[in-house]
N, CA, C and O atoms as a Maestro MAE file, in Angstrom:
{
 s_m_m2io_version
 :::
 2.0.0
}

f_m_ct {
 s_m_title
 :::
 protein
 m_atom[320] {
  # First column is atom index #
  i_m_mmod_type
  r_m_x_coord
  r_m_y_coord
  r_m_z_coord
  i_m_residue_number
  s_m_chain_name
  s_m_pdb_residue_name
  s_m_pdb_atom_name
  i_m_atomic_number
  :::
  1 25 109.041 104.576 105.897 1 A "MET " " N  " 7
  2 3 108.384 104.892 104.675 1 A "MET " " CA " 6
  3 2 108.432 106.415 104.436 1 A "MET " " C  " 6
  4 15 108.540 106.876 103.300 1 A "MET " " O  " 8
  5 25 108.348 107.187 105.549 2 A "GLY " " N  " 7
  6 3 108.321 108.668 105.382 2 A "GLY " " CA " 6
  7 2 109.624 109.165 104.770 2 A "GLY " " C  " 6
  8 15 109.581 110.066 103.932 2 A "GLY " " O  " 8
  9 25 110.699 108.662 105.121 3 A "SER " " N  " 7
  10 3 112.041 109.090 104.566 3 A "SER " " CA " 6
  11 2 112.152 108.736 103.056 3 A "SER " " C  " 6
  12 15 112.803 109.457 102.300 3 A "SER " " O  " 8
  13 25 111.514 107.626 102.629 4 A "HIS " " N  " 7
  14 3 111.523 107.299 101.259 4 A "HIS " " CA " 6
  15 2 110.763 108.395 100.434 4 A "HIS " " C  " 6
  16 15 111.175 108.811 99.351 4 A "HIS " " O  " 8
  17 25 109.663 108.805 101.023 5 A "LYS " " N  " 7
  18 3 108.816 109.866 100.300 5 A "LYS " " CA " 6
  19 2 109.658 111.095 100.193 5 A "LYS " " C  " 6
  20 15 109.645 111.747 99.149 5 A "LYS " " O  " 8
  21 25 110.369 111.437 101.188 6 A "LYS " " N  " 7
  22 3 111.221 112.670 101.214 6 A "LYS " " CA " 6
  23 2 112.384 112.500 100.170 6 A "LYS " " C  " 6
  24 15 112.745 113.455 99.482 6 A "LYS " " O  " 8
  25 25 112.920 111.344 100.079 7 A "ALA " " N  " 7
  26 3 114.026 111.114 99.109 7 A "ALA " " CA " 6
  27 2 113.460 111.158 97.676 7 A "ALA " " C  " 6
  28 15 114.090 111.706 96.771 7 A "ALA " " O  " 8
  29 25 112.302 110.590 97.490 8 A "LEU " " N  " 7
  30 3 111.676 110.731 96.122 8 A "LEU " " CA " 6
  31 2 111.360 112.143 95.787 8 A "LEU " " C  " 6
  32 15 111.619 112.579 94.666 8 A "LEU " " O  " 8
  33 25 110.790 112.906 96.742 9 A "GLY " " N  " 7
  34 3 110.481 114.288 96.481 9 A "GLY " " CA " 6
  35 2 111.755 115.126 96.151 9 A "GLY " " C  " 6
  36 15 111.785 115.992 95.276 9 A "GLY " " O  " 8
  37 25 112.787 114.779 96.937 10 A "ALA " " N  " 7
  38 3 114.053 115.506 96.577 10 A "ALA " " CA " 6
  39 2 114.548 115.131 95.187 10 A "ALA " " C  " 6
  40 15 114.974 116.007 94.435 10 A "ALA " " O  " 8
  41 25 114.503 113.865 94.832 11 A "LEU " " N  " 7
  42 3 114.927 113.400 93.474 11 A "LEU " " CA " 6
  43 2 114.104 114.148 92.357 11 A "LEU " " C  " 6
  44 15 114.635 114.658 91.370 11 A "LEU " " O  " 8
  45 25 112.831 114.158 92.602 12 A "VAL " " N  " 7
  46 3 111.965 114.863 91.564 12 A "VAL " " CA " 6
  47 2 112.378 116.380 91.472 12 A "VAL " " C  " 6
  48 15 112.511 116.930 90.379 12 A "VAL " " O  " 8
  49 25 112.572 117.021 92.648 13 A "LEU " " N  " 7
  50 3 112.996 118.426 92.561 13 A "LEU " " CA " 6
  51 2 114.358 118.577 91.876 13 A "LEU " " C  " 6
  52 15 114.593 119.552 91.161 13 A "LEU " " O  " 8
  53 25 115.267 117.595 92.102 14 A "TYR " " N  " 7
  54 3 116.591 117.671 91.443 14 A "TYR " " CA " 6
  55 2 116.402 117.458 89.919 14 A "TYR " " C  " 6
  56 15 117.035 118.158 89.128 14 A "TYR " " O  " 8
  57 25 115.579 116.545 89.514 15 A "ILE " " N  " 7
  58 3 115.380 116.268 88.001 15 A "ILE " " CA " 6
  59 2 114.753 117.525 87.417 15 A "ILE " " C  " 6
  60 15 115.156 117.922 86.324 15 A "ILE " " O  " 8
  61 25 113.811 118.168 88.057 16 A "VAL " " N  " 7
  62 3 113.170 119.388 87.561 16 A "VAL " " CA " 6
  63 2 114.172 120.488 87.440 16 A "VAL " " C  " 6
  64 15 114.162 121.218 86.449 16 A "VAL " " O  " 8
  65 25 115.040 120.639 88.408 17 A "THR " " N  " 7
  66 3 116.034 121.636 88.380 17 A "THR " " CA " 6
  67 2 117.028 121.481 87.160 17 A "THR " " C  " 6
  68 15 117.333 122.427 86.434 17 A "THR " " O  " 8
  69 25 117.495 120.207 87.009 18 A "VAL " " N  " 7
  70 3 118.363 119.926 85.888 18 A "VAL " " CA " 6
  71 2 117.690 120.113 84.530 18 A "VAL " " C  " 6
  72 15 118.306 120.659 83.615 18 A "VAL " " O  " 8
  73 25 116.455 119.680 84.381 19 A "VAL " " N  " 7
  74 3 115.725 119.944 83.104 19 A "VAL " " CA " 6
  75 2 115.572 121.427 82.890 19 A "VAL " " C  " 6
  76 15 115.728 121.884 81.758 19 A "VAL " " O  " 8
  77 25 115.289 122.171 83.863 20 A "PHE " " N  " 7
  78 3 115.148 123.710 83.760 20 A "PHE " " CA " 6
  79 2 116.385 124.280 83.286 20 A "PHE " " C  " 6
  80 15 116.387 125.045 82.321 20 A "PHE " " O  " 8
  81 25 117.542 123.925 83.963 21 A "ILE " " N  " 7
  82 3 118.879 124.497 83.606 21 A "ILE " " CA " 6
  83 2 119.140 124.174 82.174 21 A "ILE " " C  " 6
  84 15 119.549 125.051 81.413 21 A "ILE " " O  " 8
  85 25 118.913 122.904 81.760 22 A "TRP " " N  " 7
  86 3 119.314 122.493 80.377 22 A "TRP " " CA " 6
  87 2 118.398 123.197 79.391 22 A "TRP " " C  " 6
  88 15 118.873 123.572 78.319 22 A "TRP " " O  " 8
  89 25 117.102 123.407 79.681 23 A "SER " " N  " 7
  90 3 116.211 123.981 78.688 23 A "SER " " CA " 6
  91 2 116.570 125.516 78.605 23 A "SER " " C  " 6
  92 15 116.531 126.094 77.519 23 A "SER " " O  " 8
  93 25 116.901 126.131 79.705 24 A "TYR " " N  " 7
  94 3 117.318 127.558 79.684 24 A "TYR " " CA " 6
  95 2 118.462 127.760 78.793 24 A "TYR " " C  " 6
  96 15 118.402 128.630 77.924 24 A "TYR " " O  " 8
  97 25 119.584 126.967 78.952 25 A "PHE " " N  " 7
  98 3 120.836 127.158 78.237 25 A "PHE " " CA " 6
  99 2 120.551 126.795 76.737 25 A "PHE " " C  " 6
  100 15 121.131 127.436 75.860 25 A "PHE " " O  " 8
  101 25 119.700 125.816 76.422 26 A "SER " " N  " 7
  102 3 119.482 125.404 75.008 26 A "SER " " CA " 6
  103 2 118.677 126.523 74.242 26 A "SER " " C  " 6
  104 15 118.837 126.681 73.031 26 A "SER " " O  " 8
  105 25 117.854 127.254 74.941 27 A "GLN " " N  " 7
  106 3 117.093 128.305 74.366 27 A "GLN " " CA " 6
  107 2 117.888 129.623 74.365 27 A "GLN " " C  " 6
  108 15 117.443 130.548 73.686 27 A "GLN " " O  " 8
  109 25 118.958 129.784 75.023 28 A "LEU " " N  " 7
  110 3 119.696 130.970 75.142 28 A "LEU " " CA " 6
  111 2 120.344 131.366 73.802 28 A "LEU " " C  " 6
  112 15 120.462 132.548 73.477 28 A "LEU " " O  " 8
  113 25 120.751 130.364 73.053 29 A "LYS " " N  " 7
  114 3 121.387 130.630 71.796 29 A "LYS " " CA " 6
  115 2 120.424 131.276 70.792 29 A "LYS " " C  " 6
  116 15 120.749 132.241 70.100 29 A "LYS " " O  " 8
  117 25 119.258 130.707 70.754 30 A "HIS " " N  " 7
  118 3 118.156 131.278 69.924 30 A "HIS " " CA " 6
  119 2 117.833 132.760 70.384 30 A "HIS " " C  " 6
  120 15 117.696 133.674 69.571 30 A "HIS " " O  " 8
  121 25 117.732 132.908 71.650 31 A "TYR " " N  " 7
  122 3 117.421 134.282 72.178 31 A "TYR " " CA " 6
  123 2 118.435 135.288 71.739 31 A "TYR " " C  " 6
  124 15 118.084 136.406 71.364 31 A "TYR " " O  " 8
  125 25 119.693 134.914 71.779 32 A "HIS " " N  " 7
  126 3 120.826 135.830 71.378 32 A "HIS " " CA " 6
  127 2 120.742 136.094 69.872 32 A "HIS " " C  " 6
  128 15 121.014 137.214 69.440 32 A "HIS " " O  " 8
  129 25 120.373 135.093 69.060 33 A "GLN " " N  " 7
  130 3 120.286 135.232 67.677 33 A "GLN " " CA " 6
  131 2 119.150 136.200 67.285 33 A "GLN " " C  " 6
  132 15 119.304 137.035 66.394 33 A "GLN " " O  " 8
  133 25 118.016 136.059 67.973 34 A "LEU " " N  " 7
  134 3 116.855 136.902 67.669 34 A "LEU " " CA " 6
  135 2 117.054 138.358 68.098 34 A "LEU " " C  " 6
  136 15 116.514 139.273 67.477 34 A "LEU " " O  " 8
  137 25 117.804 138.558 69.127 35 A "HIS " " N  " 7
  138 3 117.999 139.953 69.657 35 A "HIS " " CA " 6
  139 2 119.357 140.524 69.263 35 A "HIS " " C  " 6
  140 15 119.784 141.560 69.774 35 A "HIS " " O  " 8
  141 25 120.032 139.821 68.335 36 A "ALA " " N  " 7
  142 3 121.392 140.330 67.850 36 A "ALA " " CA " 6
  143 2 122.326 140.673 68.979 36 A "ALA " " C  " 6
  144 15 122.901 141.759 69.045 36 A "ALA " " O  " 8
  145 25 122.453 139.736 69.841 37 A "ILE " " N  " 7
  146 3 123.497 139.853 70.964 37 A "ILE " " CA " 6
  147 2 124.634 138.934 70.640 37 A "ILE " " C  " 6
  148 15 124.445 137.741 70.402 37 A "ILE " " O  " 8
  149 25 125.871 139.524 70.633 38 A "SER " " N  " 7
  150 3 126.972 138.730 70.354 38 A "SER " " CA " 6
  151 2 127.237 137.693 71.479 38 A "SER " " C  " 6
  152 15 126.984 137.931 72.660 38 A "SER " " O  " 8
  153 25 127.758 136.535 71.033 39 A "GLN " " N  " 7
  154 3 127.996 135.454 72.001 39 A "GLN " " CA " 6
  155 2 129.455 135.427 72.336 39 A "GLN " " C  " 6
  156 15 130.280 135.433 71.422 39 A "GLN " " O  " 8
  157 25 129.821 135.400 73.586 40 A "GLY " " N  " 7
  158 3 131.132 135.380 73.996 40 A "GLY " " CA " 6
  159 2 131.791 133.979 73.998 40 A "GLY " " C  " 6
  160 15 132.907 133.758 73.527 40 A "GLY " " O  " 8
  161 25 130.976 133.040 74.586 41 A "GLU " " N  " 7
  162 3 131.552 131.661 74.629 41 A "GLU " " CA " 6
  163 2 130.416 130.648 74.505 41 A "GLU " " C  " 6
  164 15 129.255 131.057 74.484 41 A "GLU " " O  " 8
  165 25 130.671 129.447 74.427 42 A "SER " " N  " 7
  166 3 129.669 128.355 74.333 42 A "SER " " CA " 6
  167 2 128.847 128.262 75.583 42 A "SER " " C  " 6
  168 15 129.382 128.258 76.692 42 A "SER " " O  " 8
  169 25 127.523 128.185 75.408 43 A "PHE " " N  " 7
  170 3 126.672 128.106 76.599 43 A "PHE " " CA " 6
  171 2 126.607 126.582 77.108 43 A "PHE " " C  " 6
  172 15 126.269 126.300 78.257 43 A "PHE " " O  " 8
  173 25 126.939 125.693 76.208 44 A "GLY " " N  " 7
  174 3 126.875 124.323 76.621 44 A "GLY " " CA " 6
  175 2 127.862 123.965 77.775 44 A "GLY " " C  " 6
  176 15 127.553 123.151 78.645 44 A "GLY " " O  " 8
  177 25 128.990 124.572 77.746 45 A "HIS " " N  " 7
  178 3 129.973 124.396 78.855 45 A "HIS " " CA " 6
  179 2 129.414 124.915 80.132 45 A "HIS " " C  " 6
  180 15 129.535 124.273 81.176 45 A "HIS " " O  " 8
  181 25 128.792 126.088 80.074 46 A "MET " " N  " 7
  182 3 128.279 126.734 81.277 46 A "MET " " CA " 6
  183 2 127.101 125.820 81.865 46 A "MET " " C  " 6
  184 15 127.001 125.605 83.073 46 A "MET " " O  " 8
  185 25 126.265 125.328 80.962 47 A "ALA " " N  " 7
  186 3 125.251 124.430 81.450 47 A "ALA " " CA " 6
  187 2 125.745 123.174 82.125 47 A "ALA " " C  " 6
  188 15 125.183 122.745 83.133 47 A "ALA " " O  " 8
  189 25 126.782 122.584 81.587 48 A "VAL " " N  " 7
  190 3 127.369 121.419 82.182 48 A "VAL " " CA " 6
  191 2 127.971 121.655 83.488 48 A "VAL " " C  " 6
  192 15 127.786 120.862 84.412 48 A "VAL " " O  " 8
  193 25 128.730 122.774 83.620 49 A "PHE " " N  " 7
  194 3 129.370 123.126 84.869 49 A "PHE " " CA " 6
  195 2 128.261 123.426 85.943 49 A "PHE " " C  " 6
  196 15 128.423 123.029 87.097 49 A "PHE " " O  " 8
  197 25 127.190 124.090 85.592 50 A "LEU " " N  " 7
  198 3 126.101 124.453 86.483 50 A "LEU " " CA " 6
  199 2 125.424 123.172 86.952 50 A "LEU " " C  " 6
  200 15 125.130 123.029 88.139 50 A "LEU " " O  " 8
  201 25 125.181 122.272 86.066 51 A "ILE " " N  " 7
  202 3 124.561 120.997 86.417 51 A "ILE " " CA " 6
  203 2 125.445 120.162 87.394 51 A "ILE " " C  " 6
  204 15 124.984 119.603 88.389 51 A "ILE " " O  " 8
  205 25 126.698 120.128 87.042 52 A "ILE " " N  " 7
  206 3 127.695 119.457 87.945 52 A "ILE " " CA " 6
  207 2 127.721 120.089 89.315 52 A "ILE " " C  " 6
  208 15 127.781 119.375 90.316 52 A "ILE " " O  " 8
  209 25 127.681 121.363 89.391 53 A "GLY " " N  " 7
  210 3 127.652 122.115 90.629 53 A "GLY " " CA " 6
  211 2 126.390 121.795 91.491 53 A "GLY " " C  " 6
  212 15 126.461 121.536 92.692 53 A "GLY " " O  " 8
  213 25 125.266 121.835 90.796 54 A "VAL " " N  " 7
  214 3 123.947 121.492 91.489 54 A "VAL " " CA " 6
  215 2 124.007 120.037 91.923 54 A "VAL " " C  " 6
  216 15 123.522 119.737 93.014 54 A "VAL " " O  " 8
  217 25 124.544 119.147 91.181 55 A "THR " " N  " 7
  218 3 124.613 117.711 91.497 55 A "THR " " CA " 6
  219 2 125.431 117.532 92.818 55 A "THR " " C  " 6
  220 15 124.984 116.889 93.769 55 A "THR " " O  " 8
  221 25 126.687 118.155 92.819 56 A "VAL " " N  " 7
  222 3 127.550 118.023 93.985 56 A "VAL " " CA " 6
  223 2 126.971 118.629 95.217 56 A "VAL " " C  " 6
  224 15 127.118 118.089 96.313 56 A "VAL " " O  " 8
  225 25 126.292 119.782 95.047 57 A "TYR " " N  " 7
  226 3 125.665 120.403 96.223 57 A "TYR " " CA " 6
  227 2 124.521 119.515 96.727 57 A "TYR " " C  " 6
  228 15 124.352 119.338 97.933 57 A "TYR " " O  " 8
  229 25 123.765 118.978 95.826 58 A "THR " " N  " 7
  230 3 122.635 118.054 96.262 58 A "THR " " CA " 6
  231 2 123.095 116.883 96.934 58 A "THR " " C  " 6
  232 15 122.456 116.446 97.890 58 A "THR " " O  " 8
  233 25 124.252 116.269 96.488 59 A "LEU " " N  " 7
  234 3 124.776 115.075 97.120 59 A "LEU " " CA " 6
  235 2 125.324 115.355 98.483 59 A "LEU " " C  " 6
  236 15 125.202 114.548 99.405 59 A "LEU " " O  " 8
  237 25 125.962 116.569 98.606 60 A "LEU " " N  " 7
  238 3 126.508 116.931 99.917 60 A "LEU " " CA " 6
  239 2 125.403 117.104 100.958 60 A "LEU " " C  " 6
  240 15 125.530 116.621 102.083 60 A "LEU " " O  " 8
  241 25 124.346 117.774 100.596 61 A "ILE " " N  " 7
  242 3 123.155 117.900 101.420 61 A "ILE " " CA " 6
  243 2 122.542 116.628 101.807 61 A "ILE " " C  " 6
  244 15 122.207 116.421 102.974 61 A "ILE " " O  " 8
  245 25 122.375 115.731 100.834 62 A "TYR " " N  " 7
  246 3 121.790 114.406 101.028 62 A "TYR " " CA " 6
  247 2 122.571 113.597 101.982 62 A "TYR " " C  " 6
  248 15 122.041 112.961 102.893 62 A "TYR " " O  " 8
  249 25 123.883 113.634 101.751 63 A "CYS " " N  " 7
  250 3 124.801 112.807 102.651 63 A "CYS " " CA " 6
  251 2 124.823 113.272 104.054 63 A "CYS " " C  " 6
  252 15 124.936 112.468 104.980 63 A "CYS " " O  " 8
  253 25 124.709 114.672 104.256 64 A "ALA " " N  " 7
  254 3 124.670 115.278 105.590 64 A "ALA " " CA " 6
  255 2 123.360 114.859 106.266 64 A "ALA " " C  " 6
  256 15 123.335 114.584 107.466 64 A "ALA " " O  " 8
  257 25 122.312 114.816 105.515 65 A "LEU " " N  " 7
  258 3 121.036 114.453 106.059 65 A "LEU " " CA " 6
  259 2 121.010 112.902 106.423 65 A "LEU " " C  " 6
  260 15 120.502 112.493 107.466 65 A "LEU " " O  " 8
  261 25 121.545 112.155 105.566 66 A "VAL " " N  " 7
  262 3 121.589 110.678 105.844 66 A "VAL " " CA " 6
  263 2 122.418 110.386 107.086 66 A "VAL " " C  " 6
  264 15 122.027 109.548 107.899 66 A "VAL " " O  " 8
  265 25 123.526 111.041 107.248 67 A "LEU " " N  " 7
  266 3 124.350 110.902 108.473 67 A "LEU " " CA " 6
  267 2 123.557 111.366 109.690 67 A "LEU " " C  " 6
  268 15 123.670 110.754 110.752 67 A "LEU " " O  " 8
  269 25 122.790 112.387 109.576 68 A "TYR " " N  " 7
  270 3 121.970 112.875 110.708 68 A "TYR " " CA " 6
  271 2 120.847 111.941 111.022 68 A "TYR " " C  " 6
  272 15 120.573 111.695 112.197 68 A "TYR " " O  " 8
  273 25 120.148 111.381 109.979 69 A "TRP " " N  " 7
  274 3 119.030 110.544 110.193 69 A "TRP " " CA " 6
  275 2 119.482 109.209 110.870 69 A "TRP " " C  " 6
  276 15 118.776 108.666 111.719 69 A "TRP " " O  " 8
  277 25 120.665 108.708 110.469 70 A "THR " " N  " 7
  278 3 121.151 107.542 111.175 70 A "THR " " CA " 6
  279 2 121.737 107.958 112.556 70 A "THR " " C  " 6
  280 15 121.840 109.150 112.848 70 A "THR " " O  " 8
  281 25 122.083 107.063 113.319 71 A "ASN " " N  " 7
  282 3 122.494 107.428 114.700 71 A "ASN " " CA " 6
  283 2 123.891 107.917 114.752 71 A "ASN " " C  " 6
  284 15 124.368 108.303 115.818 71 A "ASN " " O  " 8
  285 25 124.579 107.917 113.632 72 A "ILE " " N  " 7
  286 3 125.986 108.466 113.544 72 A "ILE " " CA " 6
  287 2 125.977 109.927 113.966 72 A "ILE " " C  " 6
  288 15 126.749 110.336 114.833 72 A "ILE " " O  " 8
  289 25 125.082 110.727 113.337 73 A "GLY " " N  " 7
  290 3 125.000 112.149 113.593 73 A "GLY " " CA " 6
  291 2 124.287 112.484 114.924 73 A "GLY " " C  " 6
  292 15 124.611 113.494 115.548 73 A "GLY " " O  " 8
  293 25 123.376 111.698 115.341 74 A "ARG " " N  " 7
  294 3 122.654 112.019 116.505 74 A "ARG " " CA " 6
  295 2 123.467 111.717 117.789 74 A "ARG " " C  " 6
  296 15 123.228 112.342 118.821 74 A "ARG " " O  " 8
  297 25 124.399 110.791 117.734 75 A "LYS " " N  " 7
  298 3 125.238 110.504 118.871 75 A "LYS " " CA " 6
  299 2 126.164 111.599 119.173 75 A "LYS " " C  " 6
  300 15 126.497 111.852 120.331 75 A "LYS " " O  " 8
  301 25 126.622 112.307 118.073 76 A "ASN " " N  " 7
  302 3 127.631 113.364 118.316 76 A "ASN " " CA " 6
  303 2 126.985 114.753 118.671 76 A "ASN " " C  " 6
  304 15 127.646 115.660 119.177 76 A "ASN " " O  " 8
  305 25 125.707 114.852 118.384 77 A "ILE " " N  " 7
  306 3 125.034 116.167 118.666 77 A "ILE " " CA " 6
  307 2 124.169 115.959 119.929 77 A "ILE " " C  " 6
  308 15 123.288 115.100 119.964 77 A "ILE " " O  " 8
  309 25 124.443 116.745 120.924 78 A "ARG " " N  " 7
  310 3 123.695 116.681 122.181 78 A "ARG " " CA " 6
  311 2 122.696 117.881 122.208 78 A "ARG " " C  " 6
  312 15 123.062 119.054 122.140 78 A "ARG " " O  " 8
  313 25 121.493 117.504 122.307 79 A "VAL " " N  " 7
  314 3 120.423 118.473 122.427 79 A "VAL " " CA " 6
  315 2 120.012 118.678 123.893 79 A "VAL " " C  " 6
  316 15 119.625 117.704 124.537 79 A "VAL " " O  " 8
  317 25 120.076 119.885 124.445 80 A "ARG " " N  " 7
  318 3 119.755 120.136 125.814 80 A "ARG " " CA " 6
  319 2 118.377 120.598 125.988 80 A "ARG " " C  " 6
  320 15 117.950 120.857 127.113 80 A "ARG " " O  " 8
  :::
 }
 m_bond[319] {
  # First column is bond index #
  i_m_from
  i_m_to
  i_m_order
  :::
  1 1 2 1
  2 2 3 1
  3 3 4 2
  4 3 5 1
  5 5 6 1
  6 6 7 1
  7 7 8 2
  8 7 9 1
  9 9 10 1
  10 10 11 1
  11 11 12 2
  12 11 13 1
  13 13 14 1
  14 14 15 1
  15 15 16 2
  16 15 17 1
  17 17 18 1
  18 18 19 1
  19 19 20 2
  20 19 21 1
  21 21 22 1
  22 22 23 1
  23 23 24 2
  24 23 25 1
  25 25 26 1
  26 26 27 1
  27 27 28 2
  28 27 29 1
  29 29 30 1
  30 30 31 1
  31 31 32 2
  32 31 33 1
  33 33 34 1
  34 34 35 1
  35 35 36 2
  36 35 37 1
  37 37 38 1
  38 38 39 1
  39 39 40 2
  40 39 41 1
  41 41 42 1
  42 42 43 1
  43 43 44 2
  44 43 45 1
  45 45 46 1
  46 46 47 1
  47 47 48 2
  48 47 49 1
  49 49 50 1
  50 50 51 1
  51 51 52 2
  52 51 53 1
  53 53 54 1
  54 54 55 1
  55 55 56 2
  56 55 57 1
  57 57 58 1
  58 58 59 1
  59 59 60 2
  60 59 61 1
  61 61 62 1
  62 62 63 1
  63 63 64 2
  64 63 65 1
  65 65 66 1
  66 66 67 1
  67 67 68 2
  68 67 69 1
  69 69 70 1
  70 70 71 1
  71 71 72 2
  72 71 73 1
  73 73 74 1
  74 74 75 1
  75 75 76 2
  76 75 77 1
  77 77 78 1
  78 78 79 1
  79 79 80 2
  80 79 81 1
  81 81 82 1
  82 82 83 1
  83 83 84 2
  84 83 85 1
  85 85 86 1
  86 86 87 1
  87 87 88 2
  88 87 89 1
  89 89 90 1
  90 90 91 1
  91 91 92 2
  92 91 93 1
  93 93 94 1
  94 94 95 1
  95 95 96 2
  96 95 97 1
  97 97 98 1
  98 98 99 1
  99 99 100 2
  100 99 101 1
  101 101 102 1
  102 102 103 1
  103 103 104 2
  104 103 105 1
  105 105 106 1
  106 106 107 1
  107 107 108 2
  108 107 109 1
  109 109 110 1
  110 110 111 1
  111 111 112 2
  112 111 113 1
  113 113 114 1
  114 114 115 1
  115 115 116 2
  116 115 117 1
  117 117 118 1
  118 118 119 1
  119 119 120 2
  120 119 121 1
  121 121 122 1
  122 122 123 1
  123 123 124 2
  124 123 125 1
  125 125 126 1
  126 126 127 1
  127 127 128 2
  128 127 129 1
  129 129 130 1
  130 130 131 1
  131 131 132 2
  132 131 133 1
  133 133 134 1
  134 134 135 1
  135 135 136 2
  136 135 137 1
  137 137 138 1
  138 138 139 1
  139 139 140 2
  140 139 141 1
  141 141 142 1
  142 142 143 1
  143 143 144 2
  144 143 145 1
  145 145 146 1
  146 146 147 1
  147 147 148 2
  148 147 149 1
  149 149 150 1
  150 150 151 1
  151 151 152 2
  152 151 153 1
  153 153 154 1
  154 154 155 1
  155 155 156 2
  156 155 157 1
  157 157 158 1
  158 158 159 1
  159 159 160 2
  160 159 161 1
  161 161 162 1
  162 162 163 1
  163 163 164 2
  164 163 165 1
  165 165 166 1
  166 166 167 1
  167 167 168 2
  168 167 169 1
  169 169 170 1
  170 170 171 1
  171 171 172 2
  172 171 173 1
  173 173 174 1
  174 174 175 1
  175 175 176 2
  176 175 177 1
  177 177 178 1
  178 178 179 1
  179 179 180 2
  180 179 181 1
  181 181 182 1
  182 182 183 1
  183 183 184 2
  184 183 185 1
  185 185 186 1
  186 186 187 1
  187 187 188 2
  188 187 189 1
  189 189 190 1
  190 190 191 1
  191 191 192 2
  192 191 193 1
  193 193 194 1
  194 194 195 1
  195 195 196 2
  196 195 197 1
  197 197 198 1
  198 198 199 1
  199 199 200 2
  200 199 201 1
  201 201 202 1
  202 202 203 1
  203 203 204 2
  204 203 205 1
  205 205 206 1
  206 206 207 1
  207 207 208 2
  208 207 209 1
  209 209 210 1
  210 210 211 1
  211 211 212 2
  212 211 213 1
  213 213 214 1
  214 214 215 1
  215 215 216 2
  216 215 217 1
  217 217 218 1
  218 218 219 1
  219 219 220 2
  220 219 221 1
  221 221 222 1
  222 222 223 1
  223 223 224 2
  224 223 225 1
  225 225 226 1
  226 226 227 1
  227 227 228 2
  228 227 229 1
  229 229 230 1
  230 230 231 1
  231 231 232 2
  232 231 233 1
  233 233 234 1
  234 234 235 1
  235 235 236 2
  236 235 237 1
  237 237 238 1
  238 238 239 1
  239 239 240 2
  240 239 241 1
  241 241 242 1
  242 242 243 1
  243 243 244 2
  244 243 245 1
  245 245 246 1
  246 246 247 1
  247 247 248 2
  248 247 249 1
  249 249 250 1
  250 250 251 1
  251 251 252 2
  252 251 253 1
  253 253 254 1
  254 254 255 1
  255 255 256 2
  256 255 257 1
  257 257 258 1
  258 258 259 1
  259 259 260 2
  260 259 261 1
  261 261 262 1
  262 262 263 1
  263 263 264 2
  264 263 265 1
  265 265 266 1
  266 266 267 1
  267 267 268 2
  268 267 269 1
  269 269 270 1
  270 270 271 1
  271 271 272 2
  272 271 273 1
  273 273 274 1
  274 274 275 1
  275 275 276 2
  276 275 277 1
  277 277 278 1
  278 278 279 1
  279 279 280 2
  280 279 281 1
  281 281 282 1
  282 282 283 1
  283 283 284 2
  284 283 285 1
  285 285 286 1
  286 286 287 1
  287 287 288 2
  288 287 289 1
  289 289 290 1
  290 290 291 1
  291 291 292 2
  292 291 293 1
  293 293 294 1
  294 294 295 1
  295 295 296 2
  296 295 297 1
  297 297 298 1
  298 298 299 1
  299 299 300 2
  300 299 301 1
  301 301 302 1
  302 302 303 1
  303 303 304 2
  304 303 305 1
  305 305 306 1
  306 306 307 1
  307 307 308 2
  308 307 309 1
  309 309 310 1
  310 310 311 1
  311 311 312 2
  312 311 313 1
  313 313 314 1
  314 314 315 1
  315 315 316 2
  316 315 317 1
  317 317 318 1
  318 318 319 1
  319 319 320 2
  :::
 }
}
């Protein structure tokens, strides 16, 4: 039961991160318009790439932890 709580906590943190990234990039266009800053490229593409990167990174960490939590990882690592 404890590992499920950790997984749900990690999922909540991931969702908060994605929402924060998306809201930041959605407001960036208005910020540039208000402060008369020229826009070089579309911020939508940058947001998508950043969210994909965060997703891949999160999945890699989660898979590594799942392998460690199961006996697959513990058999190969010897603690002295």
